[in-house]
Structures are given as structure tokens and as C-alpha cells.
N, C-alpha and C positions, 0 to 999 in steps of 0.2 A: 044556084049553089052547087048542085051535083056536078055541073060541068066544071066549075072552078075546082071543086074537090077532086074530080078526075084528073086533071092536069097537074094540081098540086101533089097529089099522091103519086102519080107517075114520075113527077120530077124528083120527089123524095127517094122513091124506090131506086130509080136510076142513078141518082147521086150517091146513095148508100152502096149500091152494088158496084159502082165504078171505084169508089174509094176503097172498098174491101178488095176489089181486084188489084188496085195499085199496091196495097199493103201486102197482099198474097205474093205478088210479083217480087217485091222487095225481100220478102221472107224466102223465096225460092220455092214456093208451093204454087206453080202456075196452074196446074190442072184444077186445083181447089179454087183458085181465083176465077177461072173461066167458068166453072160450074156453080159458083156461089149463088144462092138464093133464086134460081130460075123459077121455082114454084110460085114465087110472089106475083108472077104474071099470069097464073092460072085464074080463071073466074072464082074459084072457091076461095082464093086469098085476095085477089085484087078487088072484087066487088065490096066485100066488107071493109077493105082499106079505104075505098072511096066513101062509103056510107058513114064511117066513123073517124074519118080524117079530122085532125086538129092541127097538125104541124109542129107541135112542140113535144110530142110523145108518140109512141106507138099507137095506132088505131085499135090494136088488139086490147089495150088497156080500157079504152072507152067501151068496146064491145062487151068486155067482161063486166064492167060496171053495170051496164044496161041489161044484159041477158044472163049473167051469172057465169058465163063461159064464152070463149072465143072460138068460134067454128074455124076461122082463119088460122089461129095459132094451133089448133089441134091438127089440122092439115099440114101446116108448115113444119112442126116439130117431128112429124112422122116421116118426113121425106128428106130432111136436111141433117146430116150426120155431124155437122159442127155445133149442134145444140146437145147439151148434156142430157136433156130430157129424153132425147132419142134413145140414149144408151141405158135402157132399163130392161130387166127381164125377170121372169119368175124364178125365184130361189127354190130349188127342188127340196131343200131341207126344211124351210120355213113356210113354203107356199105363198110368200108375200112377193110383191114386186119391188126389187131392189136396183139401185144404180149399179152399172158395171163400168170397168175402166174403158176410157176412150183411147184410140190409137193417137199417137202424137200429132200426125198431120192434121187431124180434125181438131185437136187442141189448139194448134197453131192458127188454123182458119177461125176458130172461135175467138181467139185473141184478136185477130184482125177485124172480125165482125164487131166486137165489143168496142174497139177503139174507134171504128168508123162510125157506129151508132152514136157514140158520145160526141163525136166531132159534129155529125149531122144535126143532132137534137139540141146541142148546147152552143152551136155556132161560135160566135166571138168569145164566149165565156169558157170555151174548152181550154183545159190544161192537161198535161200528161198525168196528173193524179186523179182526174175524175173517173177513168174506168176502174181504178183500184177502189176508190171510195164507194162507187156503186156496187161492186162486187162484195166489199166488206159489210156494207149496209144490209145486203140480202142474205149473207152467209148463214146466220142462225136459222133461217127458215128453209134453206135450200137443201134438197136431197141430190147430192152429187158424189160419185165415187171418190174416195179419199185421195188417192194419188192423182186423179184427174184435177181435183180442186186444187191440190197443192202445186201442181205444174202450171195451172192457169194463174194462181196467185203469185207464183214466182215471176212469170212473164209480166204481170201487171205492175209488180213491185219494181222490177228492172226498168220498165217503161217510166214509172214515176221518179226513180232515182237517176236514171242515166240516159233516158230518151229513146226515141224510136230507132235511131241508127244502131244503138247497142243491142236492142231487142232483136231487130231484123238480122243482125250479124250473128247473134247467139243462135237463132233459129236455123240459119243456113248452116252453121257450124254443126249444130246438134243433128241435123238431117244427114249430113255427111257421115258422122259418127254411126248413126242408126243403119244407113246403107252399108257401110264398111263392115259392121258386125253381122249384118244379115248374109253377106257374101261368104263368110267363114264357114 
């Protein structure tokens, strides 16, 4: 069983990573695509992925159910800036841990990651509305910086309404605008 889980998990990680890379390349964020999720190959993340592998959802969910927390996820979110959970800091006024705004390139990578995960886990049932539905379902429970959430939701709605080509075109155009403004 562990041998089968090892190869199945490796296949899932590789498929997901390569799909995110393709999406990032289409979006014009080549570096983000190349660096995406490299920590998933570390023993801290890969071993729990094998132990809790199910194929239809993230092994982190199963690890959480059994142990109350996911060591793999704790490691992953602390090393991968395309997760909004990475972007938290102590608020000096309140002394609480609060979400902070994500840079756009990481939001774009987060979008590519969510779409790829939807495709990998939903297989033939995937449609362009699924990533938005997943986002909206978790929205009331999520702690994400307001503008970051709005930008991600905009991209997911654009995907649902106009498709991948429209979103990737928008991202490439938006990145050009950002670079143009930065040069001024």
C-alpha cells in the first residue's frame, strides 16, 4: 500500500506542479511557475503526503482529521508565498496576527494553483466555475487581506465567465501595467 501511495502521490504532485507551471507560463509569470511548490518534494511534506494519500483531495485534509493539524501544510504555507496564509504578521496596534496584502505576482500564482488543483482533484468533472465555487464556499471562514481576496475573486469570476484565455490575457496585461508604473 505504501509503495502504491508513494507513486500515486508523486504522480499527483508532479501533475499538479506541471499544470501550475503551464498556467503560470500562459500568464507570463515564468519564474513563479518554475519555483512553484518545490517544497512538496521535501521529506517534511512528501512523507505525510504518501501516508495520508487518498487521490480525491489533499492528503493534508486527512492528516488534519486524524491528528488535528497537518505538519506538511504548516511547512508548506511557511515556504510558499502563493498561499495567503503565508501573508500574516503581527499588528503592532492590536498585538494580533492579521492578514497582509499579497503582491500581485503571488496572487496570480495563487490563481494558477487553485485552478490546477481543481482540475487535478475533479478530473473530468472540472469546469471553469469550480475554482470560484470552492473559493466562495470557504469565504466566510477565511482570514485573507481584503484587497488580496477581491483580486483573487475577480480572477476566479473572470475564469468562470470568460474562460482561461481571457484570464491569462488579463494577467499578462496587468503585469505590463505594473512594470510600466514601477519604471516611472
